[in-house]
Backbone as CSV, one residue per row, in Angstrom:
resi,resn,N_x,N_y,N_z,CA_x,CA_y,CA_z,C_x,C_y,C_z
1,MET,-67.173,27.020,25.401,-66.748,25.906,24.734,-66.715,26.722,23.108
2,ALA,-67.503,27.674,22.780,-67.165,28.405,21.770,-65.409,28.712,21.597
3,ILE,-65.027,29.329,22.598,-63.625,29.577,23.181,-62.885,28.632,22.792
4,THR,-62.952,27.869,23.059,-61.749,26.523,23.318,-62.071,25.738,21.819
5,ARG,-62.884,25.774,20.819,-63.172,25.316,19.561,-62.563,26.546,18.734
6,LEU,-62.471,27.888,19.004,-62.180,28.566,18.156,-60.622,28.623,18.566
7,GLN,-60.042,28.507,19.524,-58.833,28.345,20.208,-57.885,26.802,19.519
8,ILE,-58.755,25.897,19.613,-58.261,24.624,18.924,-58.181,25.023,17.107
9,LEU,-59.202,25.445,16.498,-59.195,26.085,15.114,-58.086,26.753,14.938
10,ASN,-57.518,27.528,15.841,-56.429,28.657,15.210,-55.163,27.996,15.409
11,ASN,-54.869,27.180,16.187,-54.268,26.516,16.763,-53.450,25.239,15.369
12,LYS,-54.768,24.952,14.778,-54.649,23.942,13.761,-54.111,24.679,12.783
13,LYS,-54.646,26.195,12.265,-54.738,26.805,11.270,-52.830,27.663,11.311
14,SER,-52.244,27.925,12.440,-51.230,28.280,12.302,-50.307,27.393,12.119
15,ALA,-50.708,26.060,12.530,-49.423,24.982,12.154,-49.838,24.620,10.981
16,LEU,-50.718,24.582,10.085,-50.654,24.295,8.563,-50.389,25.760,7.587
17,MET,-50.083,27.067,8.448,-49.567,27.719,7.866,-48.044,28.149,7.653
18,LYS,-47.552,27.396,9.099,-46.062,27.287,9.254,-45.377,26.379,8.109
19,GLN,-46.353,25.180,8.070,-45.767,24.339,6.900,-46.029,24.766,5.732
20,GLN,-47.026,25.767,5.349,-47.419,25.981,3.680,-46.140,27.162,3.703
21,ILE,-45.724,27.858,4.832,-44.640,28.890,4.391,-43.474,28.186,3.931
22,ARG,-43.195,26.926,4.895,-41.938,26.128,4.367,-42.206,25.643,2.988
23,GLU,-43.599,25.210,2.740,-43.522,24.869,1.026,-43.176,25.999,-0.014
24,ILE,-43.398,27.276,0.611,-43.737,28.596,-0.419,-42.031,28.615,-0.689
25,ALA,-41.022,28.533,0.648,-39.604,28.728,0.375,-39.130,27.665,-0.745
26,LYS,-39.738,26.113,-0.725,-38.651,25.543,-1.304,-39.268,25.833,-2.577
27,LEU,-40.181,26.075,-3.037,-41.122,26.334,-4.510,-40.323,26.924,-4.772
28,LEU,-39.802,28.278,-3.838,-38.540,29.895,-4.385,-37.716,28.923,-4.652
29,ALA,-37.232,28.323,-4.003,-35.642,27.653,-3.709,-35.305,26.887,-4.963
30,GLU,-36.166,26.378,-5.622,-36.125,25.406,-6.692,-35.018,25.985,-7.588
31,SER,-34.447,25.241,-8.731,-34.079,25.536,-9.945,-34.887,24.979,-11.196
32,PRO,-35.286,25.820,-11.764,-35.717,26.979,-12.014,-37.289,27.457,-10.609
33,PRO,-37.271,28.210,-10.507,-38.128,28.832,-9.296,-39.939,28.704,-9.786
34,LYS,-40.484,28.060,-9.018,-41.774,27.560,-9.726,-42.850,28.860,-8.895
35,GLU,-42.541,30.169,-9.322,-42.980,31.280,-8.924,-44.485,31.272,-8.835
36,GLU,-44.987,30.944,-9.956,-46.590,30.667,-10.360,-47.260,29.745,-8.829
37,LYS,-46.700,28.365,-8.780,-47.107,27.798,-7.551,-47.188,28.544,-6.223
38,ALA,-45.768,29.007,-6.201,-45.690,30.152,-4.657,-46.494,30.733,-4.713
39,ARG,-47.106,31.684,-5.723,-47.941,32.903,-5.364,-49.367,32.184,-5.319
40,ILE,-49.254,31.190,-5.606,-51.108,30.934,-5.692,-50.977,30.221,-3.869
41,LYS,-50.114,29.456,-3.833,-50.026,29.231,-2.037,-49.834,30.707,-1.108
42,ALA,-49.216,31.186,-1.805,-49.199,32.837,-0.962,-50.359,33.678,-1.021
43,GLU,-51.074,33.116,-1.885,-52.232,34.341,-1.632,-53.480,33.272,-1.120
44,ALA,-53.336,31.859,-0.687,-53.956,31.125,0.305,-53.655,31.143,1.340
45,LEU,-52.094,31.074,1.848,-51.994,31.611,3.064,-52.179,32.933,3.073
46,ILE,-52.240,33.946,2.594,-52.781,35.198,3.152,-54.448,35.113,3.760
47,ARG,-55.310,34.153,2.883,-56.500,34.231,2.915,-56.921,33.152,4.491
48,ASP,-55.749,32.461,5.133,-55.764,31.676,6.165,-55.820,32.439,7.156
49,ASP,-54.535,33.748,6.859,-54.155,34.272,7.928,-55.235,35.494,8.393
50,ASP,-55.993,35.681,7.283,-57.194,36.592,7.434,-58.468,35.881,8.494
51,THR,-58.323,34.614,8.372,-59.388,33.636,8.676,-58.925,33.595,10.332
52,VAL,-57.594,33.097,10.719,-57.388,33.241,11.888,-57.339,34.412,12.565
53,GLU,-57.318,35.664,12.030,-57.087,36.960,12.776,-59.046,37.024,13.126
54,ALA,-59.832,36.591,12.236,-61.242,36.786,12.294,-61.713,35.883,13.606
55,CYS,-61.083,34.606,13.328,-61.388,33.907,14.755,-60.930,34.292,16.253
56,GLU,-59.651,34.804,16.052,-59.119,35.646,17.028,-60.177,36.664,17.687
57,ILE,-60.786,37.500,16.721,-61.821,38.706,17.082,-62.846,38.183,17.562
58,LEU,-63.193,36.910,16.772,-64.730,36.326,17.412,-64.575,35.792,18.786
59,ALA,-63.212,35.045,19.139,-62.682,34.433,20.250,-63.044,35.602,21.313
60,LEU,-62.651,36.431,21.093,-62.627,37.935,22.619,-63.929,38.222,22.583
61,ASN,-64.584,38.353,21.332,-66.120,38.732,21.404,-66.983,37.454,22.328
62,CYS,-66.407,36.262,21.949,-66.891,35.269,23.079,-66.830,35.307,24.201
63,GLU,-65.647,35.421,24.691,-65.364,35.783,25.847,-66.424,36.973,26.561
64,LEU,-66.214,38.236,25.564,-66.577,39.350,26.443,-68.209,39.389,26.867
65,LEU,-68.939,38.233,25.924,-69.987,38.162,26.068,-69.974,37.083,27.012
66,ALA,-69.251,36.313,27.297,-69.454,35.175,28.602,-69.264,36.420,29.767
67,GLU,-68.323,36.993,29.657,-68.351,37.733,31.104,-69.449,38.826,31.373
68,ARG,-70.174,38.831,30.246,-71.229,39.941,30.367,-72.695,39.697,30.676
69,VAL,-73.084,38.295,30.543,-73.857,37.605,30.324,-74.452,37.682,32.120
70,PRO,-73.709,37.046,32.712,-73.752,37.416,34.456,-74.297,38.523,34.851
71,LEU,-73.601,39.488,34.135,-73.880,40.683,34.825,-75.208,41.234,34.462
72,ILE,-75.576,40.957,33.173,-76.830,41.545,32.924,-78.126,40.638,33.635
73,SER,-78.046,39.561,33.688,-78.797,38.679,34.423,-78.833,39.050,35.654
74,HIS,-77.496,39.435,36.787,-77.660,39.929,37.774,-78.741,40.999,38.100
75,CYS,-78.508,41.885,37.172,-78.981,43.408,36.975,-80.879,43.530,36.956
76,LYS,-81.274,42.273,36.213,-82.770,42.026,35.994,-83.147,41.277,37.309
C-alpha cells in the first residue's frame, strides 16, 4: 500500500514539475526576462526533483522489505 501511495505521489510531483518547467521557460522568454522569479521557481523545482528521487528510493526499500518479510517469517 505504501508503494502505491509513493508512486501516486511521484506521478503527481512529476506532472507538476513539467508544468513548472514550462512556467520557467515563459518567464525567461518574456521581454525583459524575469530572471529572479525564474531562479526562485528553478530552486523549488530542484527541491521537488530531490523529493521525487527520495520517494523512488523509499519505494524500492519498501518493495525490498515486502519481499523479505515472508522469507524471514518462513525461516523462524
